[in-house]
ZAMARGU-4260 file (C-alpha; in steps of 0.2 Angstrom, whole numbers, plus 5000, padded with zeros to 4 digits):
<rodrens>
0) 4700/5598/5528 | 4691/5609/5515 | 4675/5605/5507 | 4672/5619/5494 | 4654/5613/5491
5) 4650/5615/5509 | 4660/5631/5510 | 4650/5639/5496 | 4634/5633/5504 | 4638/5641/5521
10) 4643/5657/5512 | 4626/5658/5504 | 4618/5657/5521 | 4629/5670/5529 | 4628/5683/5514
15) 4609/5681/5514 | 4608/5683/5533 | 4618/5699/5532 | 4608/5706/5518 | 4592/5703/5529
20) 4600/5711/5544 | 4604/5727/5533 | 4586/5727/5526 | 4579/5725/5544 | 4590/5739/5550
25) 4585/5750/5535 | 4566/5746/5539 | 4563/5738/5522 | 4560/5721/5530 | 4553/5717/5547
30) 4566/5713/5560 | 4567/5699/5572 | 4561/5685/5560 | 4570/5668/5562 | 4571/5660/5545
35) 4576/5641/5541 | 4580/5642/5523 | 4585/5628/5511 | 4600/5630/5500 | 4601/5619/5485
40) 4612/5616/5470 | 4601/5618/5454 | 4603/5604/5441 | 4604/5618/5427 | 4618/5630/5430
45) 4608/5643/5420 | 4598/5644/5436 | 4614/5648/5446 | 4626/5637/5456 | 4617/5638/5472
50) 4599/5644/5476 | 4592/5648/5493 | 4573/5648/5498 | 4576/5661/5511 | 4563/5673/5504
55) 4550/5659/5503 | 4553/5653/5520 | 4552/5670/5527 | 4536/5676/5518 | 4524/5670/5532
60) 4534/5677/5546 | 4537/5694/5537 | 4519/5695/5530 | 4526/5699/5512 | 4527/5691/5495
65) 4542/5681/5493 | 4548/5690/5477 | 4547/5707/5486 | 4558/5699/5500 | 4570/5692/5488
70) 4572/5709/5479 | 4576/5718/5496 | 4589/5705/5500 | 4597/5706/5482 | 4598/5725/5484
75) 4608/5723/5500 | 4619/5708/5495 | 4638/5712/5497 | 4647/5699/5486 | 4664/5708/5486
80) 4678/5696/5491 | 4665/5681/5491 | 4665/5666/5481 | 4651/5673/5470 | 4651/5684/5455
85) 4632/5689/5455 | 4615/5684/5461 | 4597/5686/5454 | 4579/5683/5459 | 4571/5669/5451
90) 4554/5660/5450 | 4542/5663/5465 | 4556/5670/5475 | 4572/5660/5475 | 4588/5669/5476
95) 4601/5662/5464 | 4620/5663/5466 | 4633/5661/5452 | 4650/5656/5457 | 4665/5668/5453
100) 4683/5665/5449 | 4689/5665/5467 | 4679/5649/5471 | 4686/5640/5455 | 4704/5645/5459
105) 4702/5640/5477 | 4696/5622/5472 | 4712/5620/5463 | 4722/5627/5477 | 4714/5616/5490
110) 4718/5600/5480 | 4736/5606/5478 | 4737/5610/5496 | 4729/5594/5503 | 4737/5582/5491
115) 4732/5563/5494 | 4722/5569/5509 | 4710/5579/5498 | 4692/5573/5503 | 4697/5569/5520
120) 4685/5574/5534 | 4683/5573/5553 | 4666/5566/5553 | 4671/5550/5562 | 4680/5560/5576
125) 4693/5547/5578 | 4680/5533/5583 | 4688/5516/5582 | 4679/5505/5569 | 4683/5487/5565
130) 4678/5481/5547 | 4677/5462/5547 | 4675/5455/5529 | 4677/5439/5519 | 4680/5428/5534
135) 4677/5413/5523 | 4677/5395/5530 | 4695/5389/5528 | 4688/5372/5521 | 4690/5376/5503
140) 4694/5389/5490 | 4687/5407/5491 | 4672/5410/5479 | 4664/5425/5470 | 4655/5431/5485
145) 4671/5431/5494 | 4679/5441/5480 | 4665/5454/5480 | 4665/5455/5499 | 4684/5457/5499
150) 4685/5473/5488 | 4669/5480/5496 | 4676/5478/5514 | 4693/5484/5510 | 4687/5499/5500
155) 4674/5503/5514 | 4688/5503/5527 | 4698/5515/5517 | 4683/5526/5514 | 4679/5526/5533
160) 4698/5530/5537 | 4697/5545/5525 | 4681/5551/5534 | 4690/5552/5551 | 4688/5535/5558
165) 4702/5524/5565 | 4699/5508/5556 | 4705/5490/5558 | 4703/5477/5545 | 4700/5459/5552
170) 4697/5441/5545 | 4688/5430/5556 | 4694/5412/5554 | 4681/5399/5557 | 4693/5386/5563
175) 4682/5377/5575 | 4664/5370/5576 | 4654/5359/5564 | 4662/5365/5548 | 4679/5360/5554
180) 4672/5343/5560 | 4665/5340/5543 | 4681/5346/5535 | 4691/5333/5544 | 4678/5319/5541
185) 4679/5323/5522 | 4698/5322/5522 | 4698/5306/5532 | 4686/5298/5520 | 4696/5302/5505
190) 4712/5296/5514 | 4704/5280/5518 | 4699/5278/5500 | 4717/5280/5495 | 4723/5265/5506
195) 4724/5248/5498 | 4707/5240/5499 | 4699/5256/5504 | 4691/5261/5488 | 4673/5258/5494
200) 4675/5267/5511 | 4659/5277/5513 | 4660/5296/5510 | 4648/5306/5521 | 4633/5313/5512
205) 4636/5330/5519 | 4654/5330/5516 | 4664/5342/5506 | 4665/5336/5488 | 4678/5347/5480
210) 4694/5341/5472 | 4703/5351/5484 | 4698/5338/5498 | 4705/5324/5487 | 4721/5334/5485
215) 4723/5337/5504 | 4720/5318/5507 | 4733/5314/5494 | 4746/5325/5502 | 4742/5318/5519
220) 4744/5300/5513 | 4760/5305/5505 | 4766/5312/5521 | 4760/5298/5533 | 4757/5283/5522
225) 4744/5271/5531 | 4749/5276/5548 | 4731/5283/5551 | 4722/5268/5545 | 4717/5262/5562
230) 4720/5278/5572 | 4706/5283/5584 | 4694/5296/5579 | 4700/5309/5591 | 4718/5307/5584
235) 4714/5308/5565 | 4701/5321/5568 | 4713/5333/5576 | 4728/5329/5565 | 4718/5330/5548
240) 4709/5346/5552 | 4726/5354/5557 | 4734/5347/5541 | 4720/5354/5530 | 4720/5371/5539
245) 4739/5372/5538 | 4737/5371/5519 | 4721/5381/5516 | 4724/5396/5527 | 4741/5401/5519
250) 4733/5399/5502 | 4719/5410/5507 | 4731/5423/5513 | 4741/5422/5497 | 4725/5424/5486
255) 4720/5439/5496 | 4737/5447/5496 | 4737/5445/5477 | 4720/5453/5477 | 4729/5468/5486
260) 4720/5465/5503 | 4730/5465/5519 | 4722/5463/5536 | 4728/5471/5552 | 4723/5454/5560
265) 4717/5436/5557 | 4707/5432/5572 | 4704/5413/5576 | 4688/5407/5582 | 4697/5393/5591
270) 4705/5405/5603 | 4688/5410/5609 | 4684/5392/5614 | 4702/5388/5621 | 4701/5404/5632
275) 4684/5400/5639 | 4678/5416/5632 | 4663/5408/5624 | 4658/5399/5640 | 4660/5416/5649
280) 4649/5425/5637 | 4635/5412/5638 | 4636/5414/5657 | 4635/5433/5657 | 4619/5431/5646
285) 4613/5419/5659 | 4616/5431/5674 | 4606/5444/5665 | 4591/5431/5663 | 4592/5428/5645
290) 4596/5409/5645 | 4588/5393/5650 | 4591/5374/5650 | 4580/5362/5641 | 4583/5344/5635
295) 4601/5345/5641 | 4605/5360/5630 | 4608/5378/5634 | 4596/5390/5625 | 4596/5409/5622
300) 4579/5418/5625 | 4581/5427/5608 | 4562/5430/5608 | 4563/5441/5623 | 4579/5450/5617
305) 4571/5453/5600 | 4555/5459/5608 | 4564/5472/5619 | 4574/5477/5604 | 4559/5480/5592
310) 4549/5489/5606 | 4564/5501/5609 | 4565/5504/5590 | 4546/5510/5590 | 4536/5494/5585
315) 4520/5493/5595 | 4517/5478/5606 | 4504/5472/5594 | 4516/5472/5580 | 4529/5463/5590
320) 4517/5450/5596 | 4513/5445/5578 | 4532/5441/5574 | 4537/5423/5572 | 4552/5423/5584
325) 4562/5408/5589 | 4575/5405/5602 | 4593/5399/5598 | 4604/5385/5605 | 4620/5391/5613
330) 4626/5374/5619 | 4621/5358/5612 | 4617/5342/5622 | 4635/5336/5619 | 4642/5351/5628
335) 4648/5359/5612 | 4644/5377/5609 | 4636/5383/5593 | 4642/5394/5580 | 4630/5407/5586
340) 4637/5407/5604 | 4654/5409/5597 | 4648/5423/5586 | 4641/5432/5601 | 4657/5430/5610
345) 4668/5436/5595 | 4657/5452/5594 | 4658/5454/5613 | 4677/5453/5611 | 4676/5467/5598
350) 4665/5479/5607 | 4670/5475/5625 | 4687/5467/5627 | 4695/5477/5613 | 4685/5492/5614
355) 4680/5496/5596 | 4667/5509/5595 | 4658/5501/5581 | 4659/5484/5572 | 4656/5484/5553
360) 4653/5467/5545 | 4652/5463/5527 | 4640/5448/5525 | 4631/5439/5511 | 4613/5443/5510
365) 4609/5425/5515 | 4614/5430/5533 | 4600/5443/5534 | 4590/5433/5547 | 4606/5433/5558
370) 4608/5452/5560 | 4594/5457/5572 | 4597/5441/5583 | 4616/5445/5585 | 4612/5464/5588
375) 4599/5459/5601 | 4611/5447/5610 | 4624/5461/5611 | 4610/5472/5618 | 4607/5459/5631
380) 4625/5460/5636 | 4624/5479/5638 | 4634/5483/5622 | 4621/5492/5612 | 4623/5480/5597
385) 4608/5488/5589 | 4619/5504/5585 | 4637/5498/5587 | 4635/5483/5576 | 4633/5488/5557
390) 4630/5474/5545 | 4632/5477/5526 | 4623/5464/5517 | 4629/5459/5500 | 4619/5452/5485
395) 4625/5439/5474 | 4637/5440/5459 | 4633/5433/5442 | 4648/5430/5431 | 4644/5432/5412
400) 4654/5427/5396 | 4646/5431/5379 | 4630/5436/5389 | 4629/5419/5397 | 4631/5414/5415
405) 4647/5406/5419 | 4649/5393/5433 | 4665/5384/5428 | 4683/5389/5425 | 4689/5387/5407
410) 4706/5382/5414 | 4702/5370/5427 | 4684/5364/5423 | 4680/5367/5441 | 4669/5380/5450
415) 4677/5397/5448 | 4687/5402/5463 | 4695/5419/5467 | 4712/5412/5461 | 4704/5406/5444
420) 4697/5423/5441 | 4713/5432/5444 | 4721/5421/5432 | 4709/5427/5419 | 4708/5445/5422
425) 4718/5459/5431 | 4717/5463/5449 | 4713/5480/5444 | 4698/5475/5434 | 4692/5463/5447
430) 4693/5476/5461 | 4685/5489/5451 | 4670/5478/5444 | 4666/5471/5461 | 4665/5488/5469
435) 4655/5495/5454 | 4638/5493/5462 | 4631/5496/5479 | 4631/5480/5490 | 4612/5478/5491
440) 4612/5476/5472 | 4615/5460/5463 | 4631/5462/5452 | 4633/5456/5434 | 4651/5454/5431
445) 4655/5454/5412 | 4671/5444/5410 | 4672/5450/5391 | 4670/5468/5396 | 4683/5467/5410
450) 4697/5463/5398 | 4693/5475/5384 | 4704/5490/5381 | 4692/5503/5376 | 4681/5516/5383
455) 4667/5503/5386 | 4677/5496/5400 | 4675/5507/5415 | 4692/5504/5423 | 4701/5506/5407
460) 4691/5522/5404 | 4697/5529/5421 | 4714/5523/5420 | 4716/5530/5402 | 4712/5547/5408
465) 4725/5546/5421 | 4738/5540/5409 | 4733/5553/5396 | 4736/5567/5408 | 4753/5559/5413
470) 4759/5559/5395 | 4752/5577/5393 | 4762/5584/5408 | 4778/5575/5403 | 4776/5582/5385
475) 4773/5600/5391 | 4787/5599/5404 | 4799/5594/5389 | 4793/5609/5380 | 4797/5621/5394
480) 4779/5622/5401 | 4779/5614/5418 | 4763/5613/5429 | 4761/5630/5438 | 4757/5632/5456
485) 4739/5636/5459 | 4744/5653/5467 | 4751/5658/5450 | 4736/5653/5440 | 4727/5665/5429
490) 4710/5658/5433 | 4701/5669/5420 | 4708/5658/5407 | 4697/5644/5413 | 4680/5651/5407
495) 4673/5638/5396 | 4658/5628/5401 | 4668/5612/5400 | 4682/5619/5412 | 4670/5625/5425
500) 4660/5609/5425 | 4676/5599/5427 | 4681/5610/5442 | 4664/5608/5450 | 4666/5589/5449
505) 4683/5590/5457 | 4675/5600/5471 | 4662/5586/5473 | 4674/5573/5480 | 4673/5577/5499
510) 4654/5577/5498 | 4655/5560/5489 | 4667/5552/5502 | 4656/5559/5516 | 4641/5550/5508
515) 4650/5534/5505 | 4656/5533/5523 | 4638/5538/5530 | 4630/5525/5519 | 4643/5512/5520
520) 4644/5512/5501 | 4661/5513/5493 | 4654/5511/5476 | 4651/5529/5476 | 4669/5531/5473
525) 4668/5521/5456 | 4653/5532/5450 | 4662/5548/5455 | 4678/5542/5445 | 4667/5538/5429
530) 4659/5556/5431 | 4676/5564/5433 | 4684/5554/5419 | 4670/5559/5407 | 4671/5577/5412
535) 4689/5577/5409 | 4688/5569/5392 | 4675/5582/5386 | 4686/5596/5393 | 4701/5589/5384
540) 4692/5587/5367 | 4684/5605/5368 | 4699/5615/5376 | 4715/5612/5367 | 4731/5613/5378
545) 4745/5609/5366 | 4747/5625/5355 | 4736/5636/5366 | 4742/5653/5371 | 4755/5652/5385
550) 4744/5658/5400 | 4729/5648/5393 | 4740/5632/5391 | 4747/5634/5409 | 4729/5636/5416
555) 4722/5621/5407 | 4738/5610/5411 | 4735/5614/5429 | 4717/5609/5428 | 4722/5593/5419
560) 4735/5589/5432 | 4723/5592/5446 | 4711/5579/5438 | 4726/5567/5437 | 4729/5569/5456
565) 4711/5566/5461 | 4709/5551/5450 | 4725/5543/5458 | 4718/5548/5475 | 4701/5539/5472
570) 4709/5524/5463 | 4720/5521/5478 | 4704/5521/5489 | 4697/5506/5480 | 4714/5497/5478
575) 4716/5500/5459 | 4732/5506/5451 | 4734/5523/5442 | 4746/5519/5427 | 4756/5532/5419
580) 4757/5524/5402 | 4744/5513/5393
</rodrens>
């Protein structure tokens, strides 16, 4: 797929090199000098659209002043049929290139030709990447961290797909282990309190306190009466956890579908235990010499694994020896495998059993200490976890109303859950705002701003640009002026600074998507949309379309419609709608 920014950059390099070859052949520059030049895009277009440092880089090898070299190159530049209208020598010896009409017209033609695929690349070369995100414990409603992680993971998977990766979206359901035990114990205590004479039944100190647990206990009581009053622990533990999960997991799926998130798979932790995969994974680590038994428990020699990892990554032995490293329990004295053991097995399943080239996890920042340990364990299994496991750490969300922090829902009086938030603001606003900052930055989510219908609200600002163009295109079509094909465009009509700036911003999308995929930062799409919408509004206010001369109106209409297509394209990547009317 075409990247017109990169195409122009590459053409500068070729044109400059050909000019040098001609000068060397003519004897005005010494031949046989290899030059590694940098090609930049000046911030001020008065200094050109592209600038090469070729003459400065060649000065030492050629034994000549940079400006003299640049002058010789300029004299032999052949810009005919190129993207450039002219070039000039500037400063200490830079060669500045100014884009011509061919490049501007080709940008519009490329976007027309590639349609919704515009911005796509083959950087990923078809590598299979699993993006695992949200993966909230199914013991209660999803919270604000899950809301941020949901849109971040979903948008990141879309961006990686556009960058040439084969992506898979997965939710890891923690339906086994200590949190499920605590879940069942909490339901049981509330159930026992509902029974006649059971009001004083003790509730566990570390139990789940939410009203949702009371609701589950009430529903269980209504279904079974007092049949479980004297049931053995093994029975009520299994039945109450199953009952609670059967309610909570469908609710989670419904909330996420409402949030426009659909997964390729929901993977259940319990299947790892039932199949013996966790036990097998621990045994493999043992075969490689990384486990030992102590006090009846099975331990992972995390210290040894981390030391090997850090030494491979370039730390010195002295630095490694100073680290405060600790080992991890894989299997407790009671024979139950820990969450960490299951997590290692799950990621072995991703990279080995299912053959994903890379696993990308979106986790809360509080999991920071878990990352290197898990990567090291996978290294110990020979799965190169240090490179194949990528963890995107996500900072906290601060909900604000009237400039004050919000903890409770106005509607329910309870801690705000994802479904509470979506009752208050639109899915579009939620998704846009949660993806508006890079994951490593805390996010202040202004609820008042999210519902405003003016240009201060960024999602409204972007969607309004799209709707405005849709209305314009419909009106022009009704007046007998449909959007022309790029090939029929008189590009000379688009000569104003605002028009050229807008086309340059359109050309930037492939580069932005490349960087978003490289840095695992889909918030770049939001920032690009704000820039594009701003450039469009400035163009629209400065360059009238309605009432303009026919050729000029047609060219400006094509530019506006191209902006519409790119806005819709980008909004789709972050799961936000592109309304035609507002």
